[in-house]
Residue frames relative to the residue before (quaternion, step in Angstrom):
aa qw qx qy qz dx dy dz
M 1.0000 0.0000 0.0000 0.0000 0.00 0.00 0.00
A 0.3278 -0.7615 0.5333 0.1685 3.58 -0.98 0.85
F 0.1197 -0.7713 0.6241 0.0356 3.53 -1.07 0.87
H 0.1929 -0.8124 0.5474 0.0555 3.55 -1.00 0.86
A 0.0107 -0.7682 0.6400 0.0120 3.54 -1.25 0.60
K 0.1968 -0.7534 0.6161 0.1186 3.52 -1.26 0.55
T 0.6055 -0.5389 0.4222 0.4059 3.55 -1.24 0.30
Q 0.5219 -0.6145 0.4815 0.3437 3.56 -1.21 0.49
R 0.2467 -0.8452 0.4634 0.1000 3.51 -0.13 1.33
S 0.5501 0.6179 -0.4189 0.3744 3.61 1.10 -0.38
F 0.6578 0.4917 -0.3093 0.4795 3.60 0.99 -0.78
L 0.6446 0.5182 -0.3220 0.4607 3.57 1.00 -0.81
A 0.6407 0.5195 -0.3272 0.4610 3.58 1.01 -0.78
L 0.6296 0.5276 -0.3348 0.4617 3.59 1.02 -0.74
F 0.6622 0.4909 -0.3048 0.4771 3.60 0.92 -0.86
L 0.6453 0.5136 -0.3239 0.4636 3.59 0.98 -0.80
L 0.6344 0.5275 -0.3288 0.4595 3.60 1.01 -0.75
I 0.6675 0.4941 -0.3001 0.4693 3.57 0.92 -0.89
L 0.6913 0.4647 -0.2835 0.4751 3.59 0.87 -0.91
G 0.6286 0.5444 -0.3329 0.4446 3.57 1.06 -0.71
T 0.6631 0.4815 -0.3135 0.4798 3.59 0.96 -0.80
N 0.6164 0.5408 -0.3402 0.4603 3.58 1.09 -0.67
I 0.6656 0.4875 -0.3012 0.4782 3.60 0.98 -0.82
V 0.6322 0.5218 -0.3345 0.4650 3.58 0.98 -0.78
F 0.6438 0.5130 -0.3199 0.4691 3.58 0.99 -0.80
D 0.6492 0.5110 -0.3140 0.4677 3.60 1.01 -0.79
V 0.6516 0.5011 -0.3178 0.4725 3.59 1.02 -0.76
I 0.6533 0.5152 -0.3211 0.4524 3.59 0.94 -0.84
T 0.7444 0.3866 -0.2188 0.4985 3.58 0.92 -0.89
Q 0.3463 -0.7783 0.4502 0.2676 3.58 1.37 -0.04
S 0.4252 0.6543 -0.5071 0.3659 3.57 0.86 0.98
F 0.0107 0.8263 -0.5587 0.0698 3.56 -0.01 1.33
G 0.1402 0.8044 -0.5584 0.1462 3.56 0.47 1.21
Y 0.7570 -0.3623 0.2745 0.4694 3.54 -1.29 -0.23
L 0.6049 0.5659 -0.3578 0.4312 3.61 1.11 -0.56
F 0.5949 0.5617 -0.3523 0.4544 3.58 1.10 -0.65
Y 0.7042 0.4544 -0.2667 0.4760 3.58 0.83 -0.98
F 0.6027 0.5374 -0.3515 0.4737 3.58 1.11 -0.60
N 0.6522 0.5034 -0.3132 0.4723 3.61 0.99 -0.80
V 0.6206 0.5291 -0.3398 0.4685 3.59 1.05 -0.71
L 0.6557 0.4980 -0.3118 0.4741 3.60 0.95 -0.82
L 0.6424 0.5149 -0.3249 0.4654 3.59 0.99 -0.77
I 0.6378 0.5133 -0.3347 0.4666 3.60 0.97 -0.77
L 0.6452 0.5084 -0.3243 0.4691 3.60 0.95 -0.79
F 0.6371 0.5226 -0.3220 0.4662 3.58 1.04 -0.77
F 0.6909 0.4686 -0.2863 0.4703 3.61 0.89 -0.89
I 0.6047 0.5373 -0.3602 0.4647 3.60 1.10 -0.57
T 0.6554 0.4847 -0.3235 0.4805 3.61 0.98 -0.74
L 0.6257 0.5403 -0.3483 0.4419 3.60 1.07 -0.62
F 0.5415 0.6164 -0.3975 0.4108 3.59 1.21 -0.43
F 0.7590 0.4025 -0.1899 0.4752 3.57 1.04 -0.76
V 0.4389 0.6821 -0.4707 0.3473 3.62 1.20 0.38
K 0.0229 -0.7776 0.6278 -0.0245 3.56 -0.96 1.01
Y 0.2234 -0.7612 0.5986 0.1112 3.54 -1.13 0.73
T 0.0666 -0.7797 0.6220 0.0260 3.55 -1.05 0.83
F 0.0512 -0.7728 0.6326 -0.0010 3.53 -0.94 0.99
T 0.0746 -0.8163 0.5726 -0.0147 3.55 -0.67 1.15
I 0.1737 -0.7588 0.6215 0.0887 3.55 -0.93 0.98
Q 0.0156 -0.7852 0.6184 -0.0281 3.55 -0.66 1.17
D 0.7449 -0.4338 0.2583 0.4362 3.58 -1.26 0.14
E 0.8340 0.2336 -0.0864 0.4923 3.59 0.82 -0.94
H 0.8077 0.1091 -0.0829 0.5735 3.62 1.21 -0.01
L 0.3523 -0.6767 0.6005 0.2394 3.51 -1.41 0.21
S 0.0771 -0.7908 0.6031 0.0706 3.58 -1.04 0.64
Y 0.1389 -0.7722 0.6197 0.0192 3.52 -1.08 0.94
E 0.0112 0.8150 -0.5763 0.0598 3.57 -0.67 1.11
V 0.1683 -0.7489 0.6343 0.0924 3.54 -1.18 0.75
F 0.0955 -0.8047 0.5859 0.0008 3.54 -0.82 1.11
I 0.1403 -0.6824 0.6999 0.1571 3.51 -1.33 0.52
M 0.7845 -0.0912 -0.0576 0.6106 3.52 -0.35 1.39
T 0.7780 -0.2798 0.2067 0.5232 3.61 -0.36 -1.16
F 0.5633 0.6065 -0.3816 0.4114 3.59 1.28 -0.02
C 0.3288 -0.7380 0.5587 0.1876 3.56 -0.79 1.04
I 0.1267 -0.8200 0.5557 0.0531 3.58 -0.58 1.13
Y 0.7901 0.0793 -0.0531 0.6054 3.59 1.21 -0.34
K 0.0550 0.7811 -0.6195 0.0552 3.56 -0.94 0.91
R 0.0234 0.7918 -0.6086 0.0464 3.52 -0.92 0.92
V 0.1358 -0.7681 0.6241 0.0458 3.54 -0.90 1.02
I 0.0924 -0.8085 0.5811 0.0033 3.55 -0.71 1.12
S 0.2236 -0.7569 0.6006 0.1277 3.54 -0.80 1.03
P 0.6577 -0.5273 0.3470 0.4112 3.62 -1.14 0.40
S 0.6270 0.5453 -0.3487 0.4335 3.61 1.08 -0.56
Q 0.6588 0.5036 -0.3053 0.4682 3.61 1.21 -0.41
M 0.6350 0.5514 -0.3256 0.4321 3.59 1.22 -0.26
K 0.3232 -0.7356 0.5678 0.1790 3.55 -0.98 0.94
K 0.7827 -0.1617 0.2126 0.5622 3.52 0.70 -1.15
V 0.2047 -0.7358 0.6273 0.1524 3.56 -1.26 0.45
E 0.1182 -0.7870 0.6047 0.0320 3.55 -0.74 1.12
F 0.2059 -0.7489 0.6183 0.1204 3.54 -0.89 0.98
K 0.0180 -0.8248 0.5604 -0.0731 3.53 -0.65 1.23
R 0.4312 -0.6420 0.5622 0.2929 3.47 -1.42 0.06
Y 0.0816 -0.7737 0.6280 0.0204 3.56 -0.86 1.04
G 0.8079 0.0971 -0.0986 0.5728 3.59 -0.39 1.15
W 0.7583 -0.3902 0.2682 0.4481 3.55 -1.30 -0.23
T 0.8433 0.0737 0.0109 0.5323 3.58 0.72 -1.03
T 0.5217 0.6526 -0.4021 0.3745 3.59 1.19 0.33
Q 0.2548 -0.7481 0.5971 0.1373 3.52 -0.76 1.10
G 0.0202 0.8038 -0.5938 0.0298 3.54 -1.14 0.63
A 0.2032 -0.7559 0.6078 0.1337 3.52 -1.33 0.21
L 0.1836 -0.7497 0.6277 0.1013 3.51 -1.19 0.69
I 0.1663 -0.7835 0.5947 0.0689 3.55 -0.59 1.18
Q 0.1742 -0.7915 0.5810 0.0755 3.56 -0.47 1.22
T 0.1685 -0.7992 0.5741 0.0578 3.53 -0.77 1.11
K 0.5844 -0.5889 0.4284 0.3579 3.55 -1.23 0.43
K 0.7783 0.0931 -0.0503 0.6190 3.58 1.08 -0.72
G 0.7628 0.3746 -0.2693 0.4531 3.55 -1.08 0.65
I 0.7001 -0.4620 0.3615 0.4072 3.50 -1.38 -0.18
N 0.4647 -0.6577 0.5181 0.2881 3.56 -1.06 0.78
L 0.3664 -0.7270 0.5398 0.2141 3.58 -1.16 0.65
R 0.1741 -0.7611 0.6193 0.0826 3.55 -0.95 0.97
L 0.0937 -0.8057 0.5848 0.0090 3.56 -0.65 1.15
A 0.2633 0.7267 -0.5972 0.2143 3.55 -0.55 1.21
L 0.8270 0.2325 -0.1960 0.4728 3.55 -1.26 0.58
F 0.4057 0.6764 -0.5103 0.3428 3.59 1.03 0.71
S 0.1503 -0.7727 0.6085 0.1002 3.53 -1.16 0.60
P 0.5297 -0.1678 -0.8301 0.0469 1.66 -2.03 1.42
N 0.6464 -0.5804 0.3627 0.3373 3.51 -1.25 0.51
E 0.4930 0.6684 -0.4191 0.3669 3.61 1.27 0.03
I 0.3866 0.7528 -0.4613 0.2666 3.59 1.27 -0.05
F 0.6885 0.4959 -0.2943 0.4398 3.58 0.93 -0.82
N 0.6257 0.5089 -0.3377 0.4853 3.60 1.10 -0.63
E 0.6537 0.5075 -0.3075 0.4696 3.57 1.00 -0.83
L 0.6535 0.5076 -0.3067 0.4702 3.57 1.00 -0.84
L 0.6389 0.5214 -0.3214 0.4655 3.59 1.03 -0.75
T 0.6609 0.4794 -0.3178 0.4821 3.61 0.95 -0.75
F 0.6102 0.5403 -0.3457 0.4649 3.60 1.10 -0.68
T 0.6911 0.4669 -0.2914 0.4685 3.60 0.88 -0.89
D 0.6322 0.5169 -0.3395 0.4668 3.61 1.05 -0.65
K 0.6472 0.5347 -0.3095 0.4466 3.56 1.03 -0.84
H 0.7838 0.3193 -0.1546 0.5097 3.59 0.99 -0.84
D 0.4502 -0.7283 0.4218 0.2982 3.61 1.27 0.34
I 0.3116 0.7167 -0.5454 0.3029 3.56 0.81 1.07
P 0.4645 -0.6918 0.4657 0.2980 3.62 -0.79 0.92
T 0.0873 -0.7856 0.6120 0.0265 3.55 -1.05 0.85
S 0.0488 -0.7640 0.6394 0.0715 3.53 -1.30 0.34
K 0.1697 -0.7616 0.6190 0.0895 3.52 -1.16 0.72
T 0.3828 -0.7073 0.5399 0.2482 3.56 -0.87 0.92
K 0.6434 -0.5235 0.3848 0.4047 3.56 -1.25 0.36
D 0.6258 0.5377 -0.3378 0.4530 3.57 1.05 -0.71
Y 0.6440 0.5122 -0.3213 0.4687 3.57 1.02 -0.77
Q 0.6430 0.5154 -0.3211 0.4667 3.57 0.98 -0.82
L 0.6155 0.5358 -0.3360 0.4703 3.57 1.09 -0.69
L 0.6551 0.4965 -0.3089 0.4785 3.59 0.99 -0.80
E 0.6147 0.5394 -0.3459 0.4598 3.61 1.06 -0.68
R 0.6668 0.4882 -0.2997 0.4767 3.57 0.90 -0.93
R 0.6444 0.5288 -0.3165 0.4528 3.58 1.00 -0.82
S 0.6758 0.4858 -0.3022 0.4647 3.58 0.92 -0.87
K 0.6236 0.5159 -0.3442 0.4758 3.62 1.06 -0.64
Y 0.6483 0.5188 -0.3098 0.4633 3.57 1.00 -0.85
I 0.6683 0.4921 -0.2981 0.4716 3.59 0.95 -0.84
S 0.6538 0.5048 -0.3224 0.4624 3.60 0.98 -0.78
K 0.6206 0.5159 -0.3453 0.4790 3.63 1.10 -0.60
E 0.6457 0.5140 -0.3268 0.4605 3.61 0.99 -0.74
K 0.6436 0.5225 -0.3305 0.4512 3.61 1.01 -0.73
V 0.6286 0.5338 -0.3369 0.4544 3.59 1.08 -0.67
L 0.6699 0.4785 -0.3046 0.4791 3.56 0.97 -0.80
């Protein structure tokens, strides 16, 4: 099953607003120094970050993690169960569930803000199927209980 995430655009919009006002001020005062060109490069960088998408796919025998800018794949990683050391389920922020996949070689994968939220149940069944050690923090367990309680209230 495929899960998708996007960058948090509210922070990017705030940075673009600040840099945009700085560039407008430089144009009005006609001061085109090195700082002006640096701000232009930063704006171009933040505009490209607007179009970054993440895809995480759980298949029977491996996990795949891909990063796209628009439709171009800039990073792809396929992880087999033999490459995984441990999966930690953590809490990121007040109500955000997340997981950290620790690998034997390479960079660990941090999974947060993916939709649909069933990613963690699917990942847990994948780790149980392949006998990969898992751990859940107390904060994560609290979020699990909270989400079950909220889902029961929605049914009623």
